[in-house]
N, C-alpha and C positions, 0 to 999 in steps of 0.2 A: 414422485421419486426425488429424493434429495440429490443435489449436484454441487460440485465445486465450481465457482465462478472466479475468473481472474479479470479484473478491470484495471487496465494499465494505461499509462500516458507519460508524456514528458511533464516536467514541473508546471504547476499552476493551471492545470486543466480542470480542477474541481473534484479531485478524487475524494477528499475528506468530506466535502459538501454532499456528494452523491452517496457516500456511505451513511452519513447522518440522516439524509432524506430517506434512504431505504429502511434504516432502523425506525425512524418515525412512522413510516407507513405500516410496519408490522405492529408497533406499539399502539397506533391509532385504532387498530382492529382488535386490541386486547391481547396481543401475542407478545411474549417475552423475547428479548434479544440479548445477546452477550457481545459486547464490544471489546476487542482486544487490540493492544498496540505494543510494539516492542519497547522495552524499558530504555533502550539506547536513545530514543527520541525524547528529549526533555525540553524541547523548544517552548512548550506551553506549560511546563511544570508537569508533575506526575499525575497519572490517572485521568487524563483528559484527552479527547480528540477535539481539536479546534480547527475550523476551516478559516480561510482567509477572509470570508465574508461575515464572520462572526458567529456562526453556528457552533455549538459545542455539545459534547456528551461525555458522561462518565465512562471510563474504560478500565479494564483490568490490564495491568502491565505484565509482560512476560519476558523472560530471558531466553537467549538462544539455546540454553540447556534444558528448558522446561518441556515437559511432555504435554502437548496441547490436547491430545485425546484424553488424558487423565484430567487435565484442567477442565475441559468441557464436561466430562462425565461427572466430576464432582459438582459442577454448577447445576447439572441436571437433577441432583439429589434434592435441591431446595426449590427448584422451579422448572416448569416444562418449557424448554427453549424451542422457539420456532425458527431461529436463525442465529448463526455466528458470523460476525463481521470483523475483519481484520484490516487495520490501517497500516500503512508502510510495510506491506507484505514482502517487499524486496529483501527485507532483513531476516526473513524466515530461513531456517536451514532446510536442506533437502529432506531430512528426517521429519521435521515439523510439517512440511507439506504432505508427506506420507501420512502423518498422524491426522491432519485435517481431512485427507481423503477417507480415512477410517471414520471420522466424525460423520461424514456424509454417508458412507457405505454401510457402516455398522450401527450408528445411532439414528440414521435417517434424518439428520439435520442439515439443511442447506448451509453452505459456507461461502461467504462473499468476501473475496480478497481484493484489496485496492493498493496499488503501488506503482513504482517506476519499473520499466522494463530494463533500461540500461543505465549505466553510470556515466560520469562526465567524460570517460574515454570511449564511450560507445560499446562497453562490454556488459554482458548480462550479469545481473546479480544472481547469487545462488538461488534465492527463493523464487525469483522471476523465472529462471531457467526451469526449475522443477514445475512451477505452475504452468508454463507454456507446454511442458511435456504431458502433464497429468490432469489439468483442469478439464472439466466437461464442457465448459463454455468460456470463450475468451472474447473480451470486448475492449476495443480501444476507445478511450475518452479523448476527445480532440481539443487541442489548444492551438494557438497560432504564433508564428514567428513575427518579428517586426516587419517583415516584407509582405505579410498577409498569407503566405503559404502555411500548410499544416506543419506544426512543430513536432518533431519526433525525437530530438536530441536534447541533452542537458549539458549546458556549458557551465563549468565552475569558474568563477571569477576570483582573482586574487585581490588583496587590499589595494593594489596599484591599478585595478580596473582592467587588467589583462587576463587572458585565458590561462587557466592552470592546466598544464599538459601532463603532469606527473604527480603522484602522491597516493595516499591511501584511498582505497575505493570508497570507504565510508567516512564522510565528514558532514555532520548534520548542519543544515542551514536552510534558509528560505530564500526570499527574493534578494536579500543582501549578498548571497553567495552564488546563486544559480540563475541561469537564464535559459528558457526554452527556445530552441532555434530549429529551423528546417535543416535538413542534412547539408545542403549547399553552404549555408552561412556557418554552421558548426564546423564544417571542413575548412572553410576559409580562416576561421578563428584559431583552429588547431594546427594550421600549417606554419 
């Protein structure tokens, strides 16, 4: 039975690496996968999911207005999909998470979603909130703070090297803008 999976973590825990490894495992067994990523994330250019350790895979980009059930249904017309994998799933809308649940429930295709749980202010993203509510399986991928404790928070850094405490929820960036911290050190930096 197909299910919806939500793999979440703080920054730099290997979410994209895990997604690409999962896709590889399916393809190694002769099964087709569909990789999706939000168009808003253009760090590595369009149409690619790239991990920090150098793995990459071709991905179909989507907008927050796209119907993902329709997109997956159309992809199924040309090939039999064994799995749908979504990178940066925190940028999904609530409606798109519902559509992905329909991919699992109606089309019988497993959906693996990888993304952040919270933003730099410790607030849930819309997509993450919906996945926490509706995913069949929820898994935390772990990374560590500079102190050695588990990192659960994302700190946005300004050009001056100081913590950013206000601003838009979405600001695309990687290691140059965000640091994964344990809650204690995140709170110290945000105070």
